[in-house]
Structures are given as structure tokens and as C-alpha cells.
C-alpha positions in Angstrom: -15.7 14.5 -5.3 -14.6 11.1 -6.7 -11.3 9.4 -6.6 -11.5 6.7 -9.3 -8.7 4.1 -8.9 -8.0 1.7 -11.8 -5.2 -0.8 -12.5 -2.5 -1.4 -15.2 -0.7 0.5 -13.6 -2.6 1.6 -10.5 -3.7 5.1 -11.2 -6.3 7.7 -10.4 -8.3 10.0 -12.7 -7.6 13.7 -12.8 -9.2 16.3 -15.0 -8.3 19.8 -16.0 -11.2 22.1 -15.3 -12.3 24.4 -18.2 -11.5 28.1 -18.0 -14.7 29.9 -16.9 -15.2 33.4 -15.6 -16.2 33.5 -12.0 -15.0 30.0 -11.3 -12.3 30.1 -8.5 -11.0 26.7 -9.6 -11.0 27.6 -13.4 -8.2 25.7 -15.3 -7.1 23.7 -12.2 -6.1 20.0 -12.2 -8.8 18.4 -10.1 -10.8 15.3 -9.3 -14.2 14.9 -11.0 -17.1 15.9 -8.9 -19.4 18.8 -8.2 -22.2 20.3 -6.2 -25.1 18.5 -4.7 -28.5 19.1 -6.4 -31.8 19.2 -4.6 -32.8 15.8 -6.1 -29.7 14.1 -4.8 -30.7 12.1 -1.7 -27.1 12.0 -0.4 -23.5 13.0 -1.3 -22.7 9.5 -2.7 -25.4 10.0 -5.3 -24.0 13.5 -6.0 -20.6 12.0 -6.6 -21.8 9.3 -8.9 -24.0 11.7 -10.9 -21.3 14.3 -11.3 -18.7 11.8 -12.5 -21.2 10.5 -15.1 -21.9 14.1 -16.2 -18.3 15.3 -16.3 -16.3 12.3 -17.6 -19.0 9.8 -18.8 -18.1 7.1 -16.3 -21.0 5.2 -14.8 -20.0 4.4 -11.2 -22.0 2.2 -8.9 -22.3 2.1 -5.0 -20.8 -1.4 -5.2 -17.5 0.1 -6.4 -17.2 2.4 -3.4 -14.1 1.5 -1.4 -14.7 4.2 1.2 -14.6 7.9 2.0 -11.9 10.3 3.1 -12.3 13.2 5.6 -14.1 16.3 4.3 -11.9 19.0 3.0 -12.7 22.8 3.1 -11.0 25.7 1.5 -8.3 27.5 3.6 -8.7 30.8 1.7 -11.5 33.0 3.0 -12.2 34.4 -0.5 -13.3 31.0 -1.7 -16.9 29.8 -1.3 -17.6 28.2 2.1 -17.9 24.6 1.0 -17.0 21.1 2.3 -15.9 18.4 -0.1 -16.3 14.8 0.7 -14.0 12.6 -1.3 -15.4 9.2 -2.2 -12.9 6.5 -3.3 -14.1 4.1 -6.1 -12.2 1.0 -7.2 -12.6 -0.1 -10.9 -11.2 -3.4 -12.3 -10.2 -1.7 -15.5 -9.8 1.8 -16.9 -13.1 3.1 -18.2 -13.3 5.2 -21.3 -13.4 8.9 -20.4 -15.8 11.2 -22.3 -15.4 14.8 -21.2 -18.2 17.3 -21.1 -17.5 21.1 -21.5 -16.7 21.5 -17.7 -13.3 19.7 -18.4 -10.7 20.2 -21.1 -8.6 17.1 -20.5 -8.3 14.0 -18.4 -5.3 11.9 -17.3 -4.6 8.8 -15.3 -2.0 9.7 -12.8 0.0 6.6 -11.7 0.0 6.1 -8.0 3.7 5.1 -8.2 4.5 8.6 -9.6 2.4 10.4 -7.0 4.3 8.5 -4.3 7.7 9.5 -5.5 9.2 12.1 -3.1 10.3 14.4 -6.0 6.6 14.7 -7.2 5.2 16.3 -4.0 7.0 19.6 -3.0 6.6 23.3 -2.6 5.7 25.1 -5.8 5.6 28.9 -6.5 2.3 29.8 -8.3 0.7 33.1 -9.3 -2.8 33.1 -7.9 -5.0 36.2 -8.5 -2.0 38.3 -9.2 -0.1 37.2 -6.1 2.8 34.8 -5.9 2.2 32.0 -3.5 4.3 29.1 -2.3 2.0 26.0 -2.1 2.4 22.3 -1.5 1.7 20.6 -4.8 2.1 17.4 -6.9 4.1 18.3 -10.0 3.0 16.0 -12.9 3.7 16.0 -16.6 0.1 17.2 -17.2 0.1 20.0 -14.7 0.3 21.1 -11.1 -2.1 19.6 -8.5 -2.5 22.0 -5.6 -5.1 23.4 -3.1 -7.9 21.2 -2.0 -7.1 18.5 -4.6 -3.5 18.3 -3.3 -4.8 17.9 0.3 -7.3 15.1 -0.8 -4.5 13.2 -2.7 -2.2 13.6 0.3 -4.8 12.1 2.6 -5.4 9.2 0.1 -1.7 8.5 -0.4 -1.1 8.6 3.4 -3.9 6.1 3.9 -2.6 3.8 1.2 0.9 3.8 2.8 -0.4 3.0 6.3 
């Protein structure tokens, strides 16, 4: 998973995942990233490759600012995965070119994410069940689940 931070104003890249049968994260607001392939020597390589594939941004290891703690699903019906968020710093906003895995992309300003009224409990319908979840409510959509937890970890680190 990649958190791409860019200036003017400081923001991070979020995508909306395409609607796909059998994808538990179908249609969700998310960070770009994906699964490790056998040819990937490490997870950093996976993150860089997946970002290039999903949004057409060529990241380099030199742009890596650090990593966050791994995040795992809290719901037992989701696949047993661990996501390692890599934080990349860019000196300008790159052009985003979406592949079919994403339907849109947006640069979410950090100032908006840090506003208290942005992060709160939201009622969502998930698989036919109403759930109350912590989420970031943005103009482009609701960010919840593992992505919410990753963003909260990042924003807490930035405020420390």
C-alpha cells in the first residue's frame, strides 16, 4: 500500500476501487497498492510496482519517507492479509493515469483530513448489515476500514 504525499496544498492520493464481483473492497475509497507477486523481492518493490500499474505514477525508493505499522482486517470474513503502508514524498503532484482497477482518484488535503468534523462515526450498510464505523467523510466519498486505520496512524504520526 502506498501513501503518496504531495504539496500545494499538502495532500495524499486516494482512489476509488472499481466495482468487481468477489472483491470485498469493491467500490471503496482506498490507497493505491496491491498484492505481492512471486517476482517481487520485497514489499517495497510490490508497492512501487502496484502504484505504477494502478495510477501510472513511477515512484522510486529515494522518495520513501518511511513505513507505518502493518494493518490487518478486523472482520473474520475478509481474507487473512497484512498490509504494510509505505509513505512516499513527492515534490509535486504527478499526473494520475488510472487502470481498470480504479474508477477515480482524488488528492485529499491533509488540512481537511485533520479537521475534527472530518473523522467521526458513520453508519454504513455492509453486506446487507448496518454498521457504525469510524470514517473520514470527504466530498469524494467515505474512507473507512483498513484505509481509515492507515490514515489515522499517518495523521497521528504527523501531529506528534
